[in-house]
C-alpha positions in Angstrom: 8.0 11.6 19.8 10.3 8.5 20.0 13.4 8.6 17.5 12.7 5.3 16.0 9.7 6.7 14.1 11.8 8.8 12.6 14.9 6.4 12.1 16.1 5.7 8.6 16.5 1.6 8.0 17.6 -0.6 5.7 14.7 -0.3 4.2 12.9 2.8 5.1 15.8 4.4 3.3 15.1 8.1 3.3 18.7 9.6 2.3 18.7 7.4 -0.7 19.6 9.6 -4.1 16.5 8.9 -5.5 14.1 9.5 -2.5 15.9 12.8 -1.4 15.8 13.8 -4.9 12.1 13.5 -5.1 11.2 15.6 -1.9 13.2 18.2 -3.0 11.9 18.1 -6.4 8.7 18.7 -4.5 9.5 20.8 -2.6 7.9 18.7 0.2 9.9 20.1 3.0 8.6 23.9 2.7 4.7 22.7 3.5 3.0 22.5 6.9 2.9 18.9 8.2 -0.8 18.8 6.6 -0.1 19.3 3.3 3.5 17.2 3.4 1.2 14.4 4.7 -1.6 15.0 1.7 1.2 15.7 -0.8 3.0 12.6 -0.1 0.2 10.4 0.1 -1.6 11.2 -3.1 1.9 10.7 -5.0 1.8 7.1 -3.6 -1.7 6.7 -4.4 -1.5 8.1 -7.3 1.7 7.9 -8.7 2.7 4.7 -7.5 0.3 2.9 -9.7 -1.1 0.1 -7.7 0.5 -3.7 -9.0 2.3 -6.2 -7.6 6.3 -6.3 -6.7 8.7 -9.1 -6.8 9.2 -9.3 -2.8 7.8 -7.9 0.3 11.3 -6.4 1.5 12.2 -4.0 -1.4 13.8 -1.0 0.1 11.9 2.3 -0.8 14.1 3.3 -3.6 13.3 0.1 -4.9 9.8 0.3 -4.7 9.9 4.3 -5.9 12.2 2.9 -9.2 9.6 -0.1 -9.6 7.0 2.5 -10.1 4.1 0.0 -9.1 3.2 -1.2 -5.0 1.2 -3.3 -3.0 0.2 -2.6 0.5 3.7 -3.9 1.7 5.7 -2.2 -0.4 3.7 1.2 -0.7 3.6 1.6 3.1 7.8 1.4 2.9 7.7 4.0 0.6 5.3 6.1 2.2 7.1 5.6 5.3 10.5 6.9 3.9 8.8 10.0 2.4 7.1 11.0 5.6 10.6 10.5 7.6 12.5 12.3 5.1 10.4 15.7 5.8 10.6 14.5 9.5 6.9 13.2 10.1 6.9 10.5 12.6 5.1 7.0 11.1 5.2 3.4 12.2 3.8 0.2 10.6 0.3 -1.5 11.7 0.8 -5.1 10.6 -1.9 -7.7 10.5 -2.5 -10.8 8.1 -5.8 -11.2 5.5 -7.5 -13.3 3.4 -7.1 -14.1 0.5 -10.7 -14.2 -1.1 -10.5 -10.4 -1.7 -8.1 -10.8 -4.2 -10.4 -12.5 -6.3 -10.7 -10.5 -9.8 -7.5 -9.3 -9.5 -6.0 -13.1 -9.0 -8.1 -16.4 -10.7 -7.0 -20.0 -11.7 -4.1 -21.1 -10.9 -2.8 -18.4 -9.7 -5.5 -18.1 -7.1 -5.2 -21.3 -6.2 -1.2 -21.5 -5.3 -1.8 -18.3 -3.4 -1.8 -18.7 0.8 -5.0 -18.9 2.4 -3.3 -16.0 4.6 -1.5 -12.8 3.3 0.6 -10.7 5.2 -0.9 -7.0 5.1 1.1 -3.7 6.3 -0.5 -0.3 6.5 1.1 3.3 7.8 0.2 5.3 10.8 1.1 8.8 10.5 1.5 11.0 14.4 -0.6 13.8 12.8 -1.6 16.3 15.6 -1.9 14.3 19.0 -2.6 11.5 17.7 -1.7 8.1 15.3 -3.7 7.9 11.9 -4.0 4.9 9.8 -3.1 5.5 6.0 -4.4 2.2 4.5 -6.4 3.5 1.7 -2.9 5.0 -0.3 -3.2 1.6 -1.4 -4.9 1.6 -4.5 -4.8 4.5 -7.4 -7.7 6.5 -7.6 -8.0 5.6 -11.5 -7.8 1.4 -10.7 -10.8 2.2 -8.4 -12.7 4.5 -10.4 -12.3 1.3 -12.9 -14.2 -1.0 -10.5 -16.8 1.6 -9.5 -17.7 2.1 -13.1 -17.4 -1.7 -13.6 -20.4 -2.0 -10.6 -22.1 0.9 -10.3 -25.1 -0.8 -8.5 -23.0 -2.3 -6.0 -23.4 -0.6 -2.3 -21.7 -0.8 1.0 -19.7 -4.1 1.7 -17.6 -5.3 -1.5 -14.8 -7.6 -1.2 -13.1 -8.5 -4.7 -10.6 -7.1 -6.7 -8.0 -6.2 -4.0 -10.9 -4.2 -2.4 -12.1 -4.8 0.9 -14.7 -1.9 2.4 -18.0 -1.8 4.0 -18.6 2.1 1.8 -17.7 0.3 -2.0 -19.6 3.8 -3.2 -17.2 6.2 -1.3 -14.5 4.3 1.0 -12.2 7.0 3.0 -9.2 6.9 1.0 -8.7 10.7 1.0 -6.3 12.0 3.3 -8.4 14.9 5.6 -6.5 14.4 8.7 -8.2 11.0 9.6 -8.2 7.7 9.2 -8.3 6.0 5.3 -9.0 2.7 4.9 -9.6 0.6 1.6 -8.9 -3.3 2.3 -9.6 -3.4 5.9 -12.5 -6.0 5.8 -10.4 -8.3 5.0 -8.1 -8.5 8.0 -8.3 -11.7 9.8 -5.5 -10.9 12.3 -3.9 -8.2 13.6 0.2 -8.5 14.5 0.3 -5.1 16.0 2.6 -2.2 16.0 6.1 -2.1 14.5 9.0 1.1 13.8 9.9 -0.3 10.6 8.9 -2.7 7.8 12.4 -4.1 8.6 11.4 -5.1 12.6 8.2 -6.9 11.2 9.5 -9.1 8.1 12.6 -9.9 10.1 10.1 -12.0 12.2 7.3 -13.0 9.5 7.5 -14.4 6.2 4.5 -15.0 3.8 3.8 -18.8 4.3 4.6 -19.8 0.7 7.1 -22.5 -0.3 10.2 -22.0 -2.5 8.4 -23.4 -5.8 5.3 -21.4 -5.6 7.3 -17.9 -4.5 9.5 -18.5 -7.6 6.5 -19.3 -9.7 4.7 -15.8 -8.4 8.0 -13.6 -8.7 8.4 -15.0 -12.4 4.3 -15.4 -13.7 1.9 -14.7 -10.9 2.5 -11.1 -9.9 2.7 -10.0 -13.6 -0.2 -11.8 -14.7 -2.0 -10.1 -11.5 -0.5 -6.6 -12.6 -1.8 -7.3 -15.9 -4.8 -8.1 -14.7 -5.2 -4.3 -12.8 -4.2 -2.4 -15.5 -6.7 -4.0 -17.9 -9.3 -2.9 -15.7 -7.7 0.1 -14.9 -7.4 0.8 -18.8 -11.7 0.6 -18.8 -12.0 4.1 -16.2 -13.6 6.7 -17.9 -13.0 9.1 -15.7 -10.7 10.1 -12.4 -12.1 10.3 -9.2 
């Protein structure tokens, strides 16, 4: 396995005190590889609640401190934790259409968003193959609340940051196979990168300075609040 898939970077900063402490406290290094991935995946999926950070280029330690994350920032944290326990991983990058965010966004916030949004997920090397872990993005309590909100919805569902063709039972749990929750929104594939640092040094969100300022200081807070309101209506944990 190439060393670059285990390398620490400025964003994937797994030697930071908070990351090292988290790994040690949870004893993740003592587990077999399947269980390492399972435990870390569950932590990033459900302990780091789905929400919108200030920037896609936050380091893993910064995402951990925020306690929330979306696709790009959760990917960074997931990569750092996996590499911290010697599990090789890489980044798969794409663009998604903004329409699947409807419900999480609304009104002027939706209009300000670019038509296409940078979207990344982690691929982990397990056994003899690479496995996609895109299903880590949404915490289960939030997804459960959406399923309760739309109890008769089956098959394809696009909205509220979900884009899946199996809304009633999307493949979001680690079982050694690919997991996805936003795949149906992918419009363009950038391919594979060794780290988020590499990808974001080449690609930026297509948004002007003013819109970016409004997103950081207003938009993301409204979107995260919308998500929290929906999550709060969940009556059970999936």
